[in-house]
C-alpha positions in Angstrom: -82.2 -91.9 -32.1 -81.4 -88.2 -32.4 -79.0 -86.7 -30.0 -80.5 -84.0 -27.9 -78.5 -80.7 -27.9 -77.9 -79.1 -24.5 -78.8 -75.4 -24.4 -75.9 -73.2 -23.2 -76.6 -70.4 -20.7 -74.8 -67.2 -22.0 -72.1 -65.8 -19.6 -72.6 -62.4 -18.1 -70.3 -59.7 -19.5 -67.7 -58.2 -17.1 -68.6 -54.7 -16.0 -66.7 -52.1 -18.1 -64.6 -49.5 -16.2 -65.6 -46.1 -17.1 -63.0 -43.8 -18.7 -63.3 -41.2 -16.0 -62.6 -43.7 -13.3 -59.4 -44.9 -15.0 -58.2 -41.4 -15.5 -58.9 -40.6 -11.9 -56.9 -43.5 -10.6 -54.1 -42.7 -13.1 -54.0 -39.1 -12.1 -54.1 -40.0 -8.4 -51.1 -42.3 -8.7 -49.3 -39.7 -10.9 -50.0 -37.0 -8.3 -48.6 -39.2 -5.6 -45.4 -39.7 -7.7 -45.2 -36.0 -8.5 -45.9 -35.0 -4.8 -43.3 -37.5 -3.7 -40.8 -36.1 -6.2 -41.6 -32.5 -5.2 -41.1 -33.4 -1.5 -37.8 -35.1 -2.1 -36.7 -32.5 -4.6 -37.9 -29.7 -2.2 -35.8 -31.3 0.6 -32.8 -31.4 -1.7 -33.3 -27.8 -2.8 -33.9 -26.7 0.8 -30.7 -28.3 2.0 -28.8 -26.6 -0.8 -30.3 -23.2 0.0 -29.6 -23.5 3.7 -26.0 -24.7 3.1 -25.4 -21.5 1.1 -27.3 -19.0 3.2 -26.4 -20.3 6.7 -22.7 -20.7 5.9 -20.2 -18.3 4.5 -21.9 -17.0 1.4 -18.8 -15.5 -0.4 -15.0 -15.9 -0.4 -14.0 -12.2 -0.2 -10.7 -10.7 -1.5 -7.9 -9.5 0.8 -8.1 -5.7 1.2 -4.7 -3.9 1.4 -4.7 -0.4 2.9 -2.1 2.3 3.2 -1.2 4.0 6.4 -3.8 6.4 7.7 -2.5 10.0 7.2 -1.8 11.4 10.7 -2.6 15.0 11.2 -1.0 17.3 13.8 0.0 21.0 13.9 3.5 21.5 12.5 3.4 18.3 10.4 5.3 18.2 7.2 2.2 18.4 5.0 1.4 21.1 2.4 -2.1 22.0 1.1 -1.3 20.4 -2.3 -0.1 17.2 -0.7 -3.3 17.0 1.3 -5.4 17.6 -1.8 -3.5 14.8 -3.5 -4.3 12.5 -0.6 -8.0 13.5 -0.8 -8.0 12.7 -4.5 -6.5 9.3 -3.9 -9.3 8.7 -1.3 -11.9 9.9 -3.9 -13.2 12.7 -1.7 -15.6 14.9 -3.6 -15.1 18.7 -3.9 -18.3 20.6 -3.0 -19.4 24.1 -2.1 -20.1 23.1 1.5 -19.1 19.7 3.0 -21.9 18.1 4.9 -21.5 14.3 4.5 -18.5 12.0 4.8 -16.2 12.0 1.8 -16.7 15.7 0.9 -14.3 18.7 1.1 -14.0 22.4 0.2 -10.8 24.4 -0.5 -10.6 28.1 0.3 -7.1 29.7 0.1 -4.8 27.8 2.5 -7.7 26.1 4.3 -9.4 22.8 3.6 -12.7 21.9 5.2 -13.6 18.2 5.0 -15.8 15.5 6.6 -13.7 12.5 7.2 -15.3 9.2 6.5 -15.9 6.7 9.4 -13.6 3.8 9.3 -12.8 0.6 11.2 -9.1 0.9 11.9 -7.2 -2.1 13.2 -7.1 -0.6 16.7 -10.8 0.4 16.8 -13.6 2.1 14.9 -13.6 5.9 14.4 -16.7 7.8 13.5 -17.0 10.6 10.8 -15.4 13.9 11.8 -15.7 17.4 10.3 -12.4 19.3 10.3 -10.9 22.5 9.1 -7.2 22.3 8.2 -5.1 25.4 7.9 -1.7 25.3 6.1 1.3 27.5 6.2 3.6 26.7 3.2 4.9 23.2 3.6 3.4 22.7 7.1 0.0 21.9 8.5 -0.6 24.9 10.8 -3.7 23.9 12.8 -6.6 21.6 13.0 -10.1 22.8 14.0 -13.2 20.8 14.7 -16.1 22.2 12.6 -18.6 20.8 15.2 -17.5 22.8 18.2 -14.7 25.0 16.8 -12.1 23.6 19.2 -8.5 23.3 18.2 -7.3 19.7 17.8 -3.9 18.3 18.6 -4.3 15.2 16.5 -6.5 13.5 13.9 -6.2 10.9 11.3 -7.7 10.3 7.8 -9.1 7.0 6.6 -6.5 4.9 4.7 -6.2 4.6 1.0 -7.3 1.3 -0.6 -4.1 0.2 -2.3 -5.2 -3.1 -3.8 -7.5 -6.2 -3.5 -5.7 -9.5 -3.6 -8.0 -12.1 -5.2 -6.8 -15.7 -5.4 -7.5 -17.2 -8.9 -11.1 -18.2 -9.4 -12.5 -16.1 -6.6 -15.3 -13.7 -7.5 -14.4 -10.0 -6.8 -16.7 -8.1 -4.4 -16.7 -5.7 -1.5 -19.2 -6.8 1.1 -21.7 -4.2 2.2 -24.3 -4.5 5.0 -27.8 -3.4 4.5 -27.4 -0.6 7.0 -24.5 0.8 5.0 -26.6 1.0 1.8 -28.3 4.4 1.2 -32.1 4.5 1.0 -31.8 6.0 -2.5 -30.3 2.8 -3.8 -32.9 0.5 -2.1 -35.8 2.6 -3.4 -34.3 2.7 -6.9 -33.6 -1.0 -7.0 -37.1 -2.0 -5.8 -38.9 0.5 -8.0 -37.0 -0.8 -11.1 -36.7 -4.5 -10.4 -39.3 -5.6 -7.8 -41.9 -3.2 -6.6 -43.8 -6.0 -4.6 -40.7 -7.3 -2.9 -42.0 -6.9 0.6 -45.5 -8.3 -0.3 -44.9 -11.5 -2.4 -43.7 -14.9 -1.2 -40.7 -15.2 -3.4 -42.6 -15.3 -6.7 -45.0 -12.5 -7.8 -48.0 -13.4 -10.0 -48.7 -9.7 -10.2 -45.3 -9.0 -11.6 -45.6 -11.9 -14.1 -49.0 -10.6 -15.4 -47.6 -7.0 -15.6 -44.6 -8.2 -17.6 -46.8 -10.3 -19.9 -49.0 -7.3 -20.6 -46.1 -5.0 -21.2 -44.4 -7.5 -23.6 -47.7 -8.0 -25.5 -48.2 -4.3 -26.0 -44.6 -3.8 -27.1 -44.5 -6.9 -29.3 -41.3 -7.9 -27.8 -39.7 -8.7 -24.4 -39.3 -5.4 -22.7 -39.9 -6.5 -19.1 -39.3 -9.5 -17.0 -41.4 -11.0 -14.2 -38.7 -12.4 -12.0 -38.5 -11.1 -8.5 -35.3 -10.1 -6.8 -35.5 -13.4 -4.9 -35.8 -15.4 -8.1 -32.8 -13.5 -9.5 -30.8 -14.3 -6.4 -31.7 -18.0 -6.6 -30.6 -18.0 -10.3 -27.3 -16.2 -9.5 -26.6 -18.3 -6.4 -27.5 -21.8 -7.6 -28.4 -22.0 -11.3 -26.9 -21.5 -14.7 -27.9 -18.9 -17.3 -29.5 -21.6 -19.4 -32.9 -20.5 -20.8 -35.3 -23.4 -20.1 -38.6 -24.2 -18.4 -36.9 -26.6 -16.0 -34.4 -23.9 -14.9 -37.3 -21.5 -14.5 -39.2 -24.0 -12.3 -36.2 -24.6 -10.1 -35.7 -20.9 -9.8 -39.3 -20.3 -8.7 -39.2 -23.2 -6.2 -35.9 -22.0 -4.7 -37.3 -18.5 -4.5 -40.2 -19.7 -2.4 -37.9 -21.7 -0.2 -35.6 -18.7 0.3 -38.5 -16.4 1.1 -39.9 -18.9 3.6 -36.5 -19.5 5.4 -35.1 -16.0 5.6 -36.3 -12.4 6.2 -36.7 -9.9 3.5 -33.8 -7.9 4.8 -31.5 -10.9 4.7 -32.6 -11.7 1.1 -32.1 -8.0 0.0 -28.6 -7.8 1.6 -27.6 -11.0 -0.2 -28.9 -9.7 -3.5 -27.0 -6.4 -3.1 -23.8 -8.3 -2.7 -24.4 -11.1 -5.3 -25.7 -9.3 -8.4 -23.3 -9.2 -11.4 -22.7 -5.6 -12.5 -19.8 -5.6 -14.9 -16.4 -6.9 -16.0 -13.0 -5.6 -14.8 -10.8 -7.1 -17.5 -10.5 -10.8 -16.5 -12.7 -10.6 -13.4 -16.4 -10.0 -12.9 -17.6 -7.2 -10.7 -20.2 -8.5 -8.2 -22.4 -6.5 -5.8 -23.1 -2.8 -5.5 -20.2 -2.3 -3.0 -17.6 -3.1 -5.6 -19.5 -1.6 -8.5 -19.6 1.7 -6.7 -15.8 1.8 -6.6 -15.5 0.3 -10.1 -17.6 2.9 -11.9 -17.2 5.9 -9.6 -14.3 5.3 -7.2 -16.3 6.0 -4.0 -18.1 4.0 -1.3 -21.7 3.1 -2.1 -23.1 5.4 0.7 -21.6 8.4 -1.2 -23.4 7.9 -4.5 -25.5 10.6 -6.0 -29.0 9.7 -7.3 -27.8 9.8 -11.0 -25.0 7.4 -10.1 -27.4 5.1 -8.2 -29.7 5.1 -11.3 -26.8 4.0 -13.6 -25.8 1.1 -11.3 -29.4 -0.1 -10.9 -29.9 0.2 -14.7 -26.9 -2.0 -15.3 -28.6 -4.9 -13.5 -30.6 -5.5 -16.8 -27.4 -6.0 -18.8 -23.9 -4.9 -17.7 -22.3 -5.7 -21.0 -25.0 -4.2 -23.2 -25.1 -1.0 -21.1 -21.3 -0.9 -20.5 -20.8 2.9 -20.0 -17.2 2.9 -21.3 -18.1 1.1 -24.6 -21.7 2.3 -25.0 -22.1 5.6 -23.2 -25.2 6.6 -25.1 -27.0 3.3 -24.2 -25.8 3.6 -20.6 -27.1 7.2 -20.3 -30.5 6.3 -21.9 -30.9 3.4 -19.4 -29.9 5.6 -16.5 -32.4 8.3 -17.5 -35.1 5.6 -17.9 -34.5 4.5 -14.3 -34.7 8.2 -13.2 -38.0 8.6 -15.1 -39.4 5.6 -13.2 -38.4 7.2 -9.9 -40.1 10.4 -10.9 -43.2 8.6 -12.1 -43.5 6.9 -8.7 -43.0 10.0 -6.7 -39.5 9.2 -5.4 -38.0 12.2 -7.3 -39.6 15.6 -7.9 -39.6 16.9 -11.4 -36.8 19.4 -10.8 -34.7 16.7 -9.2 -35.3 14.4 -12.2 -34.4 17.2 -14.6 -31.2 18.0 -12.7 -30.1 14.3 -12.4 -30.8 13.5 -16.0 -28.6 16.3 -17.1 -25.5 15.0 -15.3 -22.7 13.3 -17.2 -22.1 9.7 -16.5 -19.0 10.7 -14.4 -17.4 7.3 -14.5 -13.7 6.9 -13.7 -11.1 5.2 -15.9 -11.8 1.5 -16.1 -9.7 -0.5 -13.6 -8.7 2.6 -11.5 -11.0 2.0 -8.6 -8.0 1.7 -6.2 -4.6 3.4 -5.8 -3.1 0.2 -7.3 0.1 1.8 -8.8 2.6 0.3 -6.4 3.7 -3.0 -7.8 7.2 -2.9 -6.2 5.8 -2.3 -2.8 3.1 -5.0 -3.3 5.9 -7.3 -4.3 7.6 -6.6 -0.9 4.3 -7.1 0.9 3.7 -10.5 -0.6 7.2 -11.6 0.2 6.8 -10.5 3.8 3.4 -12.3 4.1 4.9 -15.4 2.7 7.9 -15.4 5.1 5.9 -14.3 8.1 2.7 -16.3 7.7 3.2 -18.8 4.9 1.1 -19.0 1.8 -2.3 -19.7 3.4 -2.9 -16.2 4.8 -3.9 -14.6 1.5 -6.5 -17.4 0.9 -8.5 -16.3 3.9 -11.8 -14.6 3.1 -12.3 -10.9 4.0 -8.8 -10.3 5.4 -7.6 -6.7 5.8 -3.9 -5.9 5.7 -2.9 -2.5 7.0 0.5 -1.5 5.5 3.0 1.2 6.2 3.0 2.7 2.7 2.7 6.5 2.7 1.1 7.6 -0.6 2.5 11.1 -0.2 6.0 9.7 0.2 5.4 7.1 -2.6 4.3 9.9 -5.0 7.4 12.0 -4.1 9.7 9.0 -4.6 8.2 8.1 -8.0 8.4 11.7 -9.2 12.0 12.0 -8.0 13.1 8.8 -9.9 11.2 9.6 -13.1 12.1 13.3 -13.4 15.6 12.9 -11.8 16.7 10.3 -14.3 15.3 12.3 -17.2 17.2 15.4 -16.1 20.5 13.5 -15.6 20.2 11.9 -19.0 19.5 15.2 -20.7 22.2 17.2 -18.9 24.9 14.6 -19.0 24.1 12.8 -22.2 23.6 9.4 -20.4 21.2 6.8 -21.7 19.4 3.7 -20.4 19.8 4.6 -16.7 17.8 2.8 -14.1 17.2 3.5 -10.4 15.7 2.2 -7.3 14.6 3.9 -4.0 13.6 2.7 -0.6 12.2 5.1 2.0 11.7 4.0 5.6 10.6 5.4 8.9 13.8 4.8 10.8 12.1 5.1 14.3 9.4 2.5 13.5 11.3 0.3 11.2 8.6 0.6 8.5 8.9 0.9 4.7 6.9 3.9 3.7 7.8 4.1 0.0 9.5 1.8 -2.5 10.3 2.3 -6.2 11.7 -0.7 -8.2 12.7 1.1 -11.4 12.2 4.3 -13.5 8.7 3.1 -14.5 7.0 2.8 -11.1 4.0 1.0 -12.6 6.1 -1.8 -14.1 5.6 -5.0 -12.2 8.7 -6.8 -13.5 12.2 -6.9 -12.0 12.2 -5.2 -8.6 15.6 -3.5 -8.3 14.9 -2.2 -4.8 14.8 -5.8 -3.5 16.7 -7.9 -6.0 19.4 -5.7 -7.7 22.5 -6.4 -5.6 25.4 -4.1 -6.7 28.6 -3.2 -5.0 27.9 -0.3 -2.7 31.2 1.6 -2.8 31.7 4.2 -0.1 28.3 3.5 1.5 30.2 0.9 3.5 32.5 3.5 5.1 30.2 4.5 8.0 30.4 0.8 9.2 34.2 1.1 9.2 34.2 4.4 11.1 31.6 3.0 13.5 34.0 0.2 14.2 36.8 2.6 14.9 34.6 4.8 17.2 33.4 1.7 19.1 37.1 0.8 19.6 37.9 4.1 21.5 38.9 6.4 18.6 37.4 9.9 18.4 36.2 12.1 15.7 39.4 14.1 16.1 41.7 11.1 15.8 44.2 11.8 12.9 44.3 9.2 10.1 47.2 8.7 7.8 46.5 9.9 4.2 49.7 8.8 2.5 50.4 6.4 -0.3 49.8 2.8 0.7 50.6 -0.5 -1.0 49.0 -3.8 -0.1 49.9 -7.2 -1.5 47.0 -9.6 -1.6 47.1 -13.4 -1.1 47.2 -13.8 -4.9 50.3 -11.6 -5.1 48.5 -8.7 -6.7 49.5 -5.3 -5.5 46.7 -3.0 -4.4 47.4 0.8 -4.2 44.2 2.5 -3.2 43.8 6.2 -4.2 41.6 9.0 -3.1 39.0 10.2 -5.7 40.9 13.4 -6.3 44.3 11.5 -6.5 45.7 13.8 -3.7 47.2 12.9 -0.3 46.9 15.1 2.8 49.4 13.3 5.0 47.0 13.3 8.0 43.3 14.1 8.3 40.9 14.0 11.3 38.6 11.0 11.4 35.5 13.1 11.0 36.8 14.9 7.9 37.9 11.7 6.3 34.4 10.3 6.5 32.7 13.6 5.5 34.9 13.9 2.4 34.8 10.1 1.7 38.6 9.7 1.6 39.7 6.2 0.6 43.3 6.0 1.9 42.5 7.0 5.5 39.6 4.6 5.5 41.8 1.7 4.4 44.3 2.6 7.1 41.5 2.7 9.7 40.1 -0.6 8.6 43.4 -2.4 8.7 44.2 -1.0 12.1 40.9 -1.8 13.8 40.8 -5.2 12.1 38.9 -6.3 9.0 37.2 -9.1 11.0 35.8 -6.5 13.3 34.5 -4.5 10.3 32.8 -7.6 9.0 31.3 -8.2 12.5 30.0 -4.6 12.5 28.3 -5.1 9.1 26.6 -8.3 10.3 25.4 -6.5 13.5 24.0 -3.7 11.3 21.9 -6.2 9.5 23.9 -7.5 6.5 23.1 -11.2 6.3 25.3 -12.4 3.5 28.8 -13.9 4.0 31.5 -11.3 3.7 35.2 -12.0 3.1 37.6 -9.8 5.1 39.6 -8.5 2.2 41.1 -5.0 2.4 38.9 -3.9 -0.6 35.9 -4.5 1.7 36.4 -1.1 3.4 35.9 0.7 0.1 32.7 -1.1 -0.8 33.6 -4.5 -2.4 30.3 -5.9 -1.0 27.1 -6.2 -3.0 23.8 -5.2 -1.5 20.3 -4.2 -2.7 18.8 -0.8 -1.9 16.6 -2.5 0.7 19.6 -4.1 2.4 21.4 -0.8 2.4 18.4 0.8 4.1 18.4 -1.9 6.7 22.2 -1.5 7.3 21.8 2.3 7.9 18.9 1.9 10.3 21.0 1.4 13.5 23.2 4.4 12.6 20.1 6.6 12.3 18.6 5.3 15.5 21.6 5.4 17.9 22.5 1.7 17.6 18.9 0.3 17.8 17.4 -1.7 14.9 14.6 -4.0 13.9 13.8 -5.8 10.6 12.2 -3.4 8.1 8.5 -4.2 7.7 5.7 -3.3 5.2 2.9 -4.6 7.5 1.4 -2.7 10.4 -1.5 -5.0 11.2 -3.7 -7.8 9.9 -7.4 -8.1 10.7 -9.4 -11.3 10.0 -12.7 -11.5 8.2 -14.4 -11.6 11.6 -12.9 -8.2 12.6 -10.4 -9.7 15.1 -6.8 -8.6 15.1 -4.6 -11.4 13.7 -1.2 -9.6 13.8 0.3 -6.3 14.8 3.8 -5.2 14.0 6.1 -5.0 17.1 8.0 -1.7 16.9 10.3 -2.6 19.7 14.0 -2.4 18.7 17.1 -4.2 19.9 20.5 -2.7 20.4 23.1 -4.0 17.9 25.7 -1.2 18.1 27.2 1.1 20.8 24.9 4.1 21.3 27.6 6.7 21.6 29.6 5.4 18.7 26.5 5.2 16.5 25.6 8.8 17.4 29.1 10.0 16.7 29.0 8.3 13.3 25.7 10.0 12.5 27.1 13.3 13.5 30.1 12.9 11.2 27.6 12.1 8.4 25.9 15.4 8.9 29.3 16.9 8.0 29.0 15.0 4.7 26.0 17.1 4.0 27.2 20.4 5.4 30.7 20.4 4.0 31.5 17.1 2.3 30.5 15.2 -0.8 26.8 15.9 -0.3 27.2 19.7 0.3 24.9 20.5 -2.6 22.0 19.6 -0.3 22.9 22.4 2.0 22.8 24.9 -0.9 19.3 23.7 -1.8 18.0 23.4 1.8 19.8 26.0 3.8 19.5 25.9 7.5 18.3 22.2 7.5 20.3 19.5 9.2 20.6 16.1 7.4 22.9 13.2 7.4 24.0 11.2 4.4 26.7 9.3 2.6 27.5 9.2 -1.1 28.8 6.0 -2.8 30.6 5.4 -6.1 32.0 2.1 -7.4 34.9 1.4 -9.8 34.6 2.8 -13.3 31.6 4.8 -12.2 29.3 1.8 -12.6 27.1 2.5 -9.7 25.9 5.7 -8.0 24.6 5.4 -4.5 23.3 7.7 -1.7 21.9 7.0 1.7 20.4 10.0 3.5 18.1 10.8 6.4 16.2 13.7 8.0 14.4 13.6 11.3 11.7 11.2 10.0 12.9 9.1 7.1 15.9 7.1 5.8 16.3 7.0 2.1 18.6 4.6 0.1 19.0 5.2 -3.6 20.8 3.4 -6.4 21.4 4.7 -10.0 23.1 2.6 -12.7 22.5 0.4 -15.6 21.0 -3.1 -15.7 23.9 -4.5 -17.8 26.4 -3.2 -15.3 28.2 -1.1 -17.8 29.6 2.2 -16.4 26.9 4.8 -15.8 29.4 7.6 -15.7 28.0 9.0 -12.4 29.4 9.5 -8.9 27.2 9.3 -5.9 27.0 13.1 -5.9 26.1 13.5 -9.6 23.6 10.6 -9.7 21.8 9.2 -6.6 22.2 12.4 -4.6 20.2 14.3 -7.2 17.3 11.9 -6.8 17.4 12.3 -3.0 17.4 16.1 -3.5 14.4 15.8 -5.8 12.6 13.6 -3.3 13.0 16.1 -0.5 11.9 18.9 -2.9 8.6 17.0 -3.4 8.2 15.5 0.1 9.5 18.3 2.3 12.2 17.9 4.9 12.2 17.7 8.7 15.5 19.0 10.1 17.4 16.2 11.9 17.5 16.7 15.6 20.7 15.5 17.1 20.0 14.7 20.8 23.5 14.1 22.2 23.7 11.0 24.4 24.5 11.5 28.1 28.0 10.1 27.7 28.9 12.5 24.9 30.0 16.1 25.2 32.0 18.7 23.2 35.8 18.5 23.3 38.7 20.0 21.5 41.5 18.0 19.8 44.9 18.9 18.3 44.6 18.3 14.6 48.1 16.8 14.1 48.3 14.6 17.2 44.7 14.0 18.1 45.5 15.0 21.7 42.7 16.4 23.8 43.4 20.1 24.4 41.8 23.2 25.8 38.9 24.7 23.9 40.8 27.9 23.3 43.8 26.3 21.6 44.4 27.9 18.1 43.6 25.5 15.2 42.1 22.8 17.4 39.2 20.7 16.2 36.0 20.9 18.4 33.9 17.8 18.1 31.6 15.7 20.2 33.4 12.9 22.1 33.0 10.4 24.9 34.8 12.2 27.7 34.8 9.4 30.2 37.4 7.5 28.1 39.7 10.5 27.6 42.2 12.2 29.9 41.9 15.8 31.0 42.7 18.3 28.2 46.4 19.3 27.8 47.5 22.8 27.5 47.9 24.3 24.0 51.7 23.7 24.2 51.4 20.2 25.6 54.0 17.7 24.7 53.2 15.6 21.6 54.9 12.7 23.4 52.2 12.3 25.9 51.0 8.9 26.7 47.7 9.5 24.8 49.6 10.7 21.7 51.7 7.6 21.8 48.6 5.5 22.1 46.9 7.1 19.1 50.1 7.1 16.9 50.6 3.4 17.7 47.6 2.6 15.4 49.5 3.9 12.4 53.2 2.9 12.9 
């Protein structure tokens, strides 16, 4: 029987998914992934943007300023010195000054508009002044606004340096309100005409750039907005890739959404890279203005503005020092754009395009030629504040450096040494000079060697050499504090002293002569050695050491007899500190280079305390200073009187054994100057204090000018007459008597001219030397 086959029912085929449906769901899922990624990535970028923009955007360098030049009628300031100050401040000579930073010279008159400036004790607005000079003096100051006579004014300080910790970008922060309209118009016209209309990315600019590039057959124009450029500079590398470009665009949109156009523009003005100053980049228009032209950004002319804006495209390619033709062509193209868009008239365009580039020497954007002073400043910052102060962003340090005094000191050292070497046949001489304001305790100038621009060994601070006769005022101050007078006779006879080692010491005067007896004042004025030794031994060497310590000498000093002739080694800075109380009637304070420190927030961090403390007897200090004026008028420094007749100064020469070191310390009514001349290898320089250091002091005064020393006699001091041989106080009309200032309260009434030499007072004086 045949098997019956069962008929199978065919299965229905599964419905096929259409291609479009598959692609839809795939695209939908991918879109979700991309959207999620964009949201997450956007949150990340937004956080990154806000962290940078809402916090401190930049770590700014420390700005170091000189003292502001104070102006008042009768001031020691010549027309040429004022012009030098204006040059250091980069003021611009014009036919008629109208805006800050401009001046005009006519005969002995200078008209200027002083820049506004935020001083550490408050802001001061711009001021138009007319200064009239009479030889070495400022005669009068007149306001050009109301023609009134002014009793006082001050200039803006000179920017000395910018201290930039390693790795920190160099920039000068400018606020949008400080930027001239000409710069904003030029920047937007050249780089981003739609800046205030687009949302961070400009499709119009992109299409315009594509069209221009197609027509030119090469890349001649970019489509990036200022906001995109800012995003790239702030957050991204210079890598050329689509991914970087997408990040740049995304961040630009976020920045534009989060912040106002003015905030974005101000950030761009301070962030854009505009050149290279040797090892450091130049960032922002504030610093670039000084770097290329030496002036603040608000004083730029339109041709200078055009050059800076033109450099945005390629600071290296258009470097005006290396490629001046390229730079000028780029500048003129920017000027042409301004003319085409109506921002410049045709005559203005023609005039601006004819101007030379007018750039300054590379790297000379600040005074920056005071390495020895800056060395002192950094040491003081370290000792006073520690090492962290200079790492603070935007700090301003106002110093006591006087550029006029500094220039005079540098000239005196350079030309003085050259003259000495030529006249005396000396070679390889070095020198150091410290100038201080002895009333304020401030260092106003400092030269560390014959090349003031050399940043190596600072002889003013670190070269400790025996000071020779510069120690003598301390010896005489000790004697005057002990009751002696300027008329006290000191023995000037051969003396033999045996030391602890058995060696015999027989000090000699420089001229090898003995005068038997000499009044104390004359012994100091003529720097006689033997009377000084006698005086030191009688008042006590321990007391002399104590006086030196009170005057500011910190090192340990052995009370050997040779001490009173200068067997102690000090630096020129330490000598200046030692003489400060003598100049200031016994008052002193530590010498300082810092006047004030202002933080990045504009708040005062530190101000130098100019109060002084008494370390020596007022009357004795004044009497010592008076005796030092005789050094200048009739003693070892009398050549100063010949050059500056009618001028009162005080000073002291110093010479060490074998003429190794030449010293001078001198002062007028304003400044105290200490000078060393010698050789670094300590071989004999062949110069006395008079033939070496004194010549540099004279040269300094010739450059600087001199204020005659005013000797205001203390209340306890008055004129008195003394017998030369006995030191007895006698009547003023006694023949041959010595009339000098003295503390009368400690003296008996004057004896008659024929008074007995055996009086009690004479016995008391003579007892010192028996």
